[in-house]
Biopython code that builds the backbone (N, CA, C, O; Angstrom):
import numpy as np
from Bio.PDB.StructureBuilder import StructureBuilder

atoms = [
    (1, "UNK", "N", (-78.987, -30.669, 145.436)),
    (1, "UNK", "CA", (-78.127, -31.620, 146.126)),
    (1, "UNK", "C", (-77.691, -32.703, 145.146)),
    (1, "UNK", "O", (-78.531, -33.360, 144.532)),
    (2, "UNK", "N", (-76.421, -32.886, 145.001)),
    (2, "UNK", "CA", (-75.941, -33.844, 144.004)),
    (2, "UNK", "C", (-76.327, -35.290, 144.300)),
    (2, "UNK", "O", (-76.433, -36.090, 143.371)),
    (3, "UNK", "N", (-76.539, -35.647, 145.559)),
    (3, "UNK", "CA", (-76.879, -37.035, 145.882)),
    (3, "UNK", "C", (-78.390, -37.250, 146.053)),
    (3, "UNK", "O", (-78.821, -38.285, 146.562)),
    (4, "UNK", "N", (-79.189, -36.263, 145.622)),
    (4, "UNK", "CA", (-80.643, -36.374, 145.722)),
    (4, "UNK", "C", (-81.134, -37.492, 144.806)),
    (4, "UNK", "O", (-80.762, -37.529, 143.633)),
    (5, "UNK", "N", (-81.965, -38.408, 145.321)),
    (5, "UNK", "CA", (-82.464, -39.497, 144.483)),
    (5, "UNK", "C", (-83.354, -38.977, 143.354)),
    (5, "UNK", "O", (-84.217, -38.125, 143.568)),
    (6, "UNK", "N", (-83.132, -39.495, 142.170)),
    (6, "UNK", "CA", (-83.941, -39.101, 141.011)),
    (6, "UNK", "C", (-85.410, -39.408, 141.305)),
    (6, "UNK", "O", (-85.747, -40.516, 141.723)),
    (7, "UNK", "N", (-86.260, -38.441, 141.087)),
    (7, "UNK", "CA", (-87.696, -38.622, 141.268)),
    (7, "UNK", "C", (-88.200, -38.424, 142.689)),
    (7, "UNK", "O", (-89.409, -38.446, 142.920)),
    (8, "UNK", "N", (-87.299, -38.230, 143.644)),
    (8, "UNK", "CA", (-87.739, -38.026, 145.033)),
    (8, "UNK", "C", (-88.352, -36.631, 145.155)),
    (8, "UNK", "O", (-87.795, -35.646, 144.672)),
    (9, "UNK", "N", (-89.504, -36.574, 145.807)),
    (9, "UNK", "CA", (-90.191, -35.292, 145.990)),
    (9, "UNK", "C", (-90.556, -35.113, 147.456)),
    (9, "UNK", "O", (-90.968, -36.055, 148.133)),
    (10, "UNK", "N", (-90.397, -33.895, 147.925)),
    (10, "UNK", "CA", (-90.804, -33.528, 149.275)),
    (10, "UNK", "C", (-92.000, -32.590, 149.130)),
    (10, "UNK", "O", (-91.942, -31.608, 148.390)),
    (11, "UNK", "N", (-93.074, -32.897, 149.834)),
    (11, "UNK", "CA", (-94.290, -32.085, 149.781)),
    (11, "UNK", "C", (-94.336, -31.213, 151.033)),
    (11, "UNK", "O", (-94.323, -31.714, 152.157)),
    (12, "UNK", "N", (-94.389, -29.908, 150.819)),
    (12, "UNK", "CA", (-94.465, -28.950, 151.927)),
    (12, "UNK", "C", (-95.860, -28.343, 151.923)),
    (12, "UNK", "O", (-96.386, -27.965, 150.876)),
    (13, "UNK", "N", (-96.446, -28.258, 153.102)),
    (13, "UNK", "CA", (-97.756, -27.628, 153.247)),
    (13, "UNK", "C", (-97.640, -26.546, 154.306)),
    (13, "UNK", "O", (-97.142, -26.789, 155.405)),
    (14, "UNK", "N", (-98.102, -25.356, 153.968)),
    (14, "UNK", "CA", (-98.111, -24.244, 154.911)),
    (14, "UNK", "C", (-99.568, -23.862, 155.128)),
    (14, "UNK", "O", (-100.297, -23.567, 154.181)),
    (15, "UNK", "N", (-99.976, -23.872, 156.387)),
    (15, "UNK", "CA", (-101.358, -23.532, 156.734)),
    (15, "UNK", "C", (-101.349, -22.285, 157.613)),
    (15, "UNK", "O", (-100.622, -22.213, 158.604)),
    (16, "UNK", "N", (-102.162, -21.312, 157.236)),
    (16, "UNK", "CA", (-102.326, -20.103, 158.031)),
    (16, "UNK", "C", (-103.736, -20.108, 158.595)),
    (16, "UNK", "O", (-104.700, -20.294, 157.853)),
    (17, "UNK", "N", (-103.865, -19.907, 159.897)),
    (17, "UNK", "CA", (-105.178, -19.937, 160.539)),
    (17, "UNK", "C", (-105.262, -18.839, 161.590)),
    (17, "UNK", "O", (-104.298, -18.574, 162.309)),
    (18, "UNK", "N", (-106.416, -18.213, 161.667)),
    (18, "UNK", "CA", (-106.639, -17.186, 162.684)),
    (18, "UNK", "C", (-106.680, -17.836, 164.057)),
    (18, "UNK", "O", (-107.203, -18.938, 164.224)),
    (19, "UNK", "N", (-106.118, -17.132, 165.042)),
    (19, "UNK", "CA", (-106.178, -17.603, 166.420)),
    (19, "UNK", "C", (-106.402, -16.387, 167.317)),
    (19, "UNK", "O", (-106.367, -15.249, 166.849)),
    (20, "UNK", "N", (-106.627, -16.626, 168.579)),
    (20, "UNK", "CA", (-106.880, -15.533, 169.513)),
    (20, "UNK", "C", (-105.694, -14.569, 169.594)),
    (20, "UNK", "O", (-105.875, -13.386, 169.884)),
    (21, "UNK", "N", (-104.488, -15.070, 169.340)),
    (21, "UNK", "CA", (-103.276, -14.245, 169.448)),
    (21, "UNK", "C", (-102.812, -13.687, 168.107)),
    (21, "UNK", "O", (-101.811, -12.973, 168.050)),
    (22, "UNK", "N", (-103.521, -14.000, 167.036)),
    (22, "UNK", "CA", (-103.111, -13.519, 165.721)),
    (22, "UNK", "C", (-103.270, -14.620, 164.695)),
    (22, "UNK", "O", (-104.294, -15.302, 164.663)),
    (23, "UNK", "N", (-102.278, -14.794, 163.871)),
    (23, "UNK", "CA", (-102.304, -15.826, 162.834)),
    (23, "UNK", "C", (-101.317, -16.917, 163.196)),
    (23, "UNK", "O", (-100.158, -16.654, 163.515)),
    (24, "UNK", "N", (-101.798, -18.137, 163.141)),
    (24, "UNK", "CA", (-100.930, -19.287, 163.428)),
    (24, "UNK", "C", (-100.457, -19.868, 162.091)),
    (24, "UNK", "O", (-101.259, -20.098, 161.186)),
    (25, "UNK", "N", (-99.155, -20.101, 161.982)),
    (25, "UNK", "CA", (-98.593, -20.719, 160.785)),
    (25, "UNK", "C", (-98.122, -22.113, 161.156)),
    (25, "UNK", "O", (-97.329, -22.289, 162.082)),
    (26, "UNK", "N", (-98.617, -23.098, 160.427)),
    (26, "UNK", "CA", (-98.212, -24.486, 160.636)),
    (26, "UNK", "C", (-97.568, -24.982, 159.344)),
    (26, "UNK", "O", (-98.147, -24.867, 158.263)),
    (27, "UNK", "N", (-96.372, -25.530, 159.470)),
    (27, "UNK", "CA", (-95.644, -26.053, 158.314)),
    (27, "UNK", "C", (-95.504, -27.563, 158.483)),
    (27, "UNK", "O", (-95.046, -28.041, 159.521)),
    (28, "UNK", "N", (-95.897, -28.298, 157.464)),
    (28, "UNK", "CA", (-95.758, -29.758, 157.480)),
    (28, "UNK", "C", (-94.951, -30.180, 156.256)),
    (28, "UNK", "O", (-95.027, -29.557, 155.197)),
    (29, "UNK", "N", (-94.195, -31.227, 156.420)),
    (29, "UNK", "CA", (-93.353, -31.735, 155.339)),
    (29, "UNK", "C", (-93.432, -33.245, 155.329)),
    (29, "UNK", "O", (-93.434, -33.887, 156.379)),
    (30, "UNK", "N", (-93.497, -33.808, 154.129)),
    (30, "UNK", "CA", (-93.482, -35.259, 154.010)),
    (30, "UNK", "C", (-92.824, -35.645, 152.694)),
    (30, "UNK", "O", (-92.825, -34.882, 151.728)),
    (31, "UNK", "N", (-92.271, -36.829, 152.681)),
    (31, "UNK", "CA", (-91.698, -37.371, 151.454)),
    (31, "UNK", "C", (-92.839, -38.003, 150.675)),
    (31, "UNK", "O", (-93.593, -38.811, 151.218)),
    (32, "UNK", "N", (-92.970, -37.638, 149.407)),
    (32, "UNK", "CA", (-94.089, -38.121, 148.595)),
    (32, "UNK", "C", (-94.092, -39.652, 148.498)),
    (32, "UNK", "O", (-95.157, -40.268, 148.523)),
    (33, "UNK", "N", (-92.929, -40.260, 148.391)),
    (33, "UNK", "CA", (-92.810, -41.718, 148.324)),
    (33, "UNK", "C", (-92.280, -42.219, 149.666)),
    (33, "UNK", "O", (-91.082, -42.104, 149.926)),
    (34, "UNK", "N", (-93.143, -42.774, 150.529)),
    (34, "UNK", "CA", (-92.720, -43.195, 151.862)),
    (34, "UNK", "C", (-91.526, -44.158, 151.874)),
    (34, "UNK", "O", (-90.804, -44.220, 152.869)),
    (35, "UNK", "N", (-91.309, -44.899, 150.800)),
    (35, "UNK", "CA", (-90.181, -45.835, 150.752)),
    (35, "UNK", "C", (-88.834, -45.113, 150.758)),
    (35, "UNK", "O", (-87.808, -45.716, 151.071)),
    (36, "UNK", "N", (-88.835, -43.835, 150.418)),
    (36, "UNK", "CA", (-87.586, -43.068, 150.345)),
    (36, "UNK", "C", (-87.309, -42.258, 151.611)),
    (36, "UNK", "O", (-86.266, -41.612, 151.707)),
    (37, "UNK", "N", (-88.204, -42.280, 152.564)),
    (37, "UNK", "CA", (-88.141, -41.424, 153.748)),
    (37, "UNK", "C", (-86.819, -41.504, 154.491)),
    (37, "UNK", "O", (-86.326, -40.478, 154.959)),
    (38, "UNK", "N", (-86.232, -42.675, 154.615)),
    (38, "UNK", "CA", (-85.031, -42.842, 155.429)),
    (38, "UNK", "C", (-83.718, -42.719, 154.659)),
    (38, "UNK", "O", (-82.650, -42.969, 155.218)),
    (39, "UNK", "N", (-83.784, -42.342, 153.393)),
    (39, "UNK", "CA", (-82.546, -42.142, 152.642)),
    (39, "UNK", "C", (-81.806, -40.920, 153.203)),
    (39, "UNK", "O", (-82.432, -39.900, 153.491)),
    (40, "UNK", "N", (-80.487, -41.017, 153.357)),
    (40, "UNK", "CA", (-79.724, -39.922, 153.971)),
    (40, "UNK", "C", (-79.984, -38.526, 153.383)),
    (40, "UNK", "O", (-80.108, -37.576, 154.156)),
    (41, "UNK", "N", (-80.072, -38.353, 152.052)),
    (41, "UNK", "CA", (-80.322, -36.995, 151.549)),
    (41, "UNK", "C", (-81.684, -36.443, 151.996)),
    (41, "UNK", "O", (-81.821, -35.242, 152.230)),
    (42, "UNK", "N", (-82.675, -37.307, 152.114)),
    (42, "UNK", "CA", (-83.997, -36.855, 152.533)),
    (42, "UNK", "C", (-84.050, -36.584, 154.031)),
    (42, "UNK", "O", (-84.759, -35.679, 154.472)),
    (43, "UNK", "N", (-83.317, -37.350, 154.807)),
    (43, "UNK", "CA", (-83.218, -37.094, 156.248)),
    (43, "UNK", "C", (-82.532, -35.740, 156.463)),
    (43, "UNK", "O", (-82.970, -34.942, 157.292)),
    (44, "UNK", "N", (-81.458, -35.489, 155.717)),
    (44, "UNK", "CA", (-80.739, -34.212, 155.823)),
    (44, "UNK", "C", (-81.645, -33.046, 155.411)),
    (44, "UNK", "O", (-81.640, -31.993, 156.049)),
    (45, "UNK", "N", (-82.409, -33.239, 154.355)),
    (45, "UNK", "CA", (-83.350, -32.210, 153.898)),
    (45, "UNK", "C", (-84.361, -31.891, 154.994)),
    (45, "UNK", "O", (-84.661, -30.724, 155.250)),
    (46, "UNK", "N", (-84.880, -32.920, 155.633)),
    (46, "UNK", "CA", (-85.872, -32.728, 156.701)),
    (46, "UNK", "C", (-85.279, -31.917, 157.849)),
    (46, "UNK", "O", (-85.922, -31.001, 158.362)),
    (47, "UNK", "N", (-84.058, -32.250, 158.251)),
    (47, "UNK", "CA", (-83.406, -31.528, 159.349)),
    (47, "UNK", "C", (-83.137, -30.068, 158.973)),
    (47, "UNK", "O", (-83.371, -29.164, 159.776)),
    (48, "UNK", "N", (-82.650, -29.843, 157.767)),
    (48, "UNK", "CA", (-82.356, -28.486, 157.329)),
    (48, "UNK", "C", (-83.632, -27.668, 157.145)),
    (48, "UNK", "O", (-83.630, -26.457, 157.367)),
    (49, "UNK", "N", (-84.705, -28.314, 156.747)),
    (49, "UNK", "CA", (-85.979, -27.610, 156.562)),
    (49, "UNK", "C", (-86.507, -27.066, 157.875)),
    (49, "UNK", "O", (-87.069, -25.972, 157.913)),
    (50, "UNK", "N", (-86.332, -27.816, 158.952)),
    (50, "UNK", "CA", (-86.772, -27.346, 160.268)),
    (50, "UNK", "C", (-86.041, -26.051, 160.619)),
    (50, "UNK", "O", (-86.654, -25.090, 161.084)),
    (51, "UNK", "N", (-84.749, -26.033, 160.397)),
    (51, "UNK", "CA", (-83.948, -24.843, 160.678)),
    (51, "UNK", "C", (-84.385, -23.692, 159.763)),
    (51, "UNK", "O", (-84.581, -22.565, 160.217)),
    (52, "UNK", "N", (-84.529, -23.989, 158.494)),
    (52, "UNK", "CA", (-84.898, -22.957, 157.523)),
    (52, "UNK", "C", (-86.259, -22.339, 157.798)),
    (52, "UNK", "O", (-86.409, -21.118, 157.740)),
    (53, "UNK", "N", (-87.257, -23.172, 158.098)),
    (53, "UNK", "CA", (-88.588, -22.636, 158.378)),
    (53, "UNK", "C", (-88.601, -21.850, 159.675)),
    (53, "UNK", "O", (-89.318, -20.854, 159.777)),
    (54, "UNK", "N", (-87.836, -22.262, 160.659)),
    (54, "UNK", "CA", (-87.750, -21.511, 161.910)),
    (54, "UNK", "C", (-87.167, -20.120, 161.653)),
    (54, "UNK", "O", (-87.667, -19.127, 162.181)),
    (55, "UNK", "N", (-86.116, -20.052, 160.847)),
    (55, "UNK", "CA", (-85.508, -18.768, 160.512)),
    (55, "UNK", "C", (-86.476, -17.903, 159.702)),
    (55, "UNK", "O", (-86.561, -16.693, 159.916)),
    (56, "UNK", "N", (-87.198, -18.520, 158.783)),
    (56, "UNK", "CA", (-88.178, -17.787, 157.978)),
    (56, "UNK", "C", (-89.273, -17.204, 158.860)),
    (56, "UNK", "O", (-89.660, -16.049, 158.683)),
    (57, "UNK", "N", (-89.771, -17.981, 159.799)),
    (57, "UNK", "CA", (-90.817, -17.499, 160.709)),
    (57, "UNK", "C", (-90.296, -16.341, 161.554)),
    (57, "UNK", "O", (-91.001, -15.349, 161.745)),
    (58, "UNK", "N", (-89.074, -16.454, 162.060)),
    (58, "UNK", "CA", (-88.488, -15.382, 162.861)),
    (58, "UNK", "C", (-88.367, -14.092, 162.046)),
    (58, "UNK", "O", (-88.654, -13.006, 162.549)),
    (59, "UNK", "N", (-87.944, -14.217, 160.798)),
    (59, "UNK", "CA", (-87.810, -13.035, 159.939)),
    (59, "UNK", "C", (-89.167, -12.430, 159.606)),
    (59, "UNK", "O", (-89.305, -11.209, 159.540)),
    (60, "UNK", "N", (-90.157, -13.270, 159.399)),
    (60, "UNK", "CA", (-91.502, -12.785, 159.109)),
    (60, "UNK", "C", (-92.048, -11.993, 160.301)),
    (60, "UNK", "O", (-92.612, -10.913, 160.125)),
    (61, "UNK", "N", (-91.882, -12.524, 161.496)),
    (61, "UNK", "CA", (-92.331, -11.819, 162.707)),
    (61, "UNK", "C", (-91.621, -10.470, 162.816)),
    (61, "UNK", "O", (-92.266, -9.451, 163.062)),
    (62, "UNK", "N", (-90.314, -10.456, 162.637)),
    (62, "UNK", "CA", (-89.551, -9.207, 162.734)),
    (62, "UNK", "C", (-90.031, -8.200, 161.692)),
    (62, "UNK", "O", (-90.186, -7.017, 161.996)),
    (63, "UNK", "N", (-90.266, -8.662, 160.473)),
    (63, "UNK", "CA", (-90.751, -7.771, 159.411)),
    (63, "UNK", "C", (-92.115, -7.192, 159.771)),
    (63, "UNK", "O", (-92.334, -5.988, 159.637)),
    (64, "UNK", "N", (-93.019, -8.031, 160.219)),
    (64, "UNK", "CA", (-94.359, -7.559, 160.552)),
    (64, "UNK", "C", (-94.338, -6.585, 161.735)),
    (64, "UNK", "O", (-95.108, -5.626, 161.765)),
    (65, "UNK", "N", (-93.466, -6.831, 162.697)),
    (65, "UNK", "CA", (-93.343, -5.914, 163.836)),
    (65, "UNK", "C", (-92.843, -4.545, 163.396)),
    (65, "UNK", "O", (-93.241, -3.531, 163.969)),
    (66, "UNK", "N", (-91.984, -4.501, 162.395)),
    (66, "UNK", "CA", (-91.462, -3.220, 161.891)),
    (66, "UNK", "C", (-92.434, -2.530, 160.940)),
    (66, "UNK", "O", (-92.477, -1.302, 160.880)),
    (67, "UNK", "N", (-93.205, -3.307, 160.204)),
    (67, "UNK", "CA", (-93.938, -2.780, 159.056)),
    (67, "UNK", "C", (-95.435, -2.592, 159.252)),
    (67, "UNK", "O", (-96.100, -2.071, 158.356)),
    (68, "UNK", "N", (-95.974, -2.987, 160.364)),
    (68, "UNK", "CA", (-97.416, -2.896, 160.532)),
    (68, "UNK", "C", (-97.762, -2.083, 161.781)),
    (68, "UNK", "O", (-96.995, -2.056, 162.743)),
    (69, "UNK", "N", (-98.913, -1.428, 161.760)),
    (69, "UNK", "CA", (-99.286, -0.616, 162.925)),
    (69, "UNK", "C", (-99.541, -1.453, 164.172)),
    (69, "UNK", "O", (-99.417, -0.937, 165.283)),
    (70, "UNK", "N", (-99.887, -2.706, 164.027)),
    (70, "UNK", "CA", (-100.174, -3.557, 165.171)),
    (70, "UNK", "C", (-98.932, -4.297, 165.660)),
    (70, "UNK", "O", (-99.008, -5.074, 166.611)),
    (71, "UNK", "N", (-97.794, -4.061, 165.018)),
    (71, "UNK", "CA", (-96.571, -4.761, 165.399)),
    (71, "UNK", "C", (-95.975, -4.312, 166.715)),
    (71, "UNK", "O", (-95.289, -5.091, 167.376)),
    (72, "UNK", "N", (-96.216, -3.094, 167.108)),
    (72, "UNK", "CA", (-95.594, -2.590, 168.344)),
    (72, "UNK", "C", (-96.497, -2.741, 169.532)),
    (72, "UNK", "O", (-96.122, -2.367, 170.643)),
]
sb = StructureBuilder()
sb.init_structure("model")
sb.init_model(0)
sb.init_chain("A")
sb.init_seg("    ")
for serial, (resi, resn, name, xyz) in enumerate(atoms, 1):
    if name == "N":
        sb.init_residue(resn, " ", resi, " ")
    sb.init_atom(name, np.array(xyz, "f"), 0.0, 1.0, " ", f" {name:<3s}", serial, name[0])
structure = sb.get_structure()
């Protein structure tokens, strides 16, 4: 992104945990420097990340349903 602030970092954490229904995936995101959290490029990144991770999860589920014996 051309308007990304120099030195701004977004920390993404993905946690996989066993649950009664299978594996639960939890995705968390935070701006490394809290003072930069409300800058427009970082707000836009946060919004787009929600969409992107949702699409990634949907594709992962579809892949596992096609590719594993327990998917059907």
